[in-house]
Phi, psi and omega in degrees: 000134180289132177262166177297323177300316179296321178297315179297318179296323175299315179297314180297323180295333179294338179246014175080018178271152179289149179289157178262156173265338183204159174260005179271158175086197182292136183240147176283167177304315183295322179294315179299315180297314180298316181296318179296314180296318178298313179300318179297316181293320178301316180292315180300319180294319182289330180302331180297335181079112181236172181303320185287338185237017180241146176221135174258159179058033179281133182265132175250124185250138176290148176273190182296338177269007182066028176253144173251103180278140181256124178299150182302328183269008172269102189266350175208138175232124181232127182260149176292165185298341180298338180273354175050047179056034184284324188250141174221161176269126175220136177053036176077013177212167180283143179238133178268108182288337179283319181268351183056051187206155172273351181281120179228125186265340186257156171283135182246143175255139182206178170256139181230155173236129181259152173250126180245153176292159183311316185297338183262003179281150171299151186304319181296328177285324176299317180297314180295316179298319179297313181291322177296316178294319180297319179298312180294321180299313181294322178295319182286317188276328181253331182064021183256122178291328181294314180293315182290340178296319178296319179294324180296323177297317177297322179298315180296321177296318180294322179296317178298316179298319179298312181294322176296317178300314182296320179293325179289323186270318185287151174254096188259147178217163180283343181249121180300145182298330183273001180294129185257007176087354180257148175276136182309137179068016179266353182273000000 
């Protein structure tokens, strides 16, 4: 399994830097930059919502104050059309736009997308995130199209592997699972 250290070392090797033994302690400019870019890419990739980090029919329950708090690693909440765009996330909790209040008394069902740390990603996602980050890293740090072209080829291969993995694992249909059969605003 690819570690974050291995991913950073892959990125550093793309610009001719020596590999690291650890991510602890004092870090060079290139290491800090590589780590930041990798973290950004991991988050961007997960925001898209994949089979491994998405859940449908997820229940959100109000607490004793009638607030529905959203965990920090829940990066997207999508409600079915029956809610008519009523709820949004504000200040880390759900807000009812119809009542103009954070107080929600009912349990709500929605689709959610989670954000996981690098170590918890499936291997194919680690590879894609690493190559995507390496491509951006080489472009930013070297500004060389020739060097980044080699990384871009690796990125495209990783993207194809990622999409093949997703198609094999996901159960896809043309009609979303949360579709309730009604046209928005027809109720």
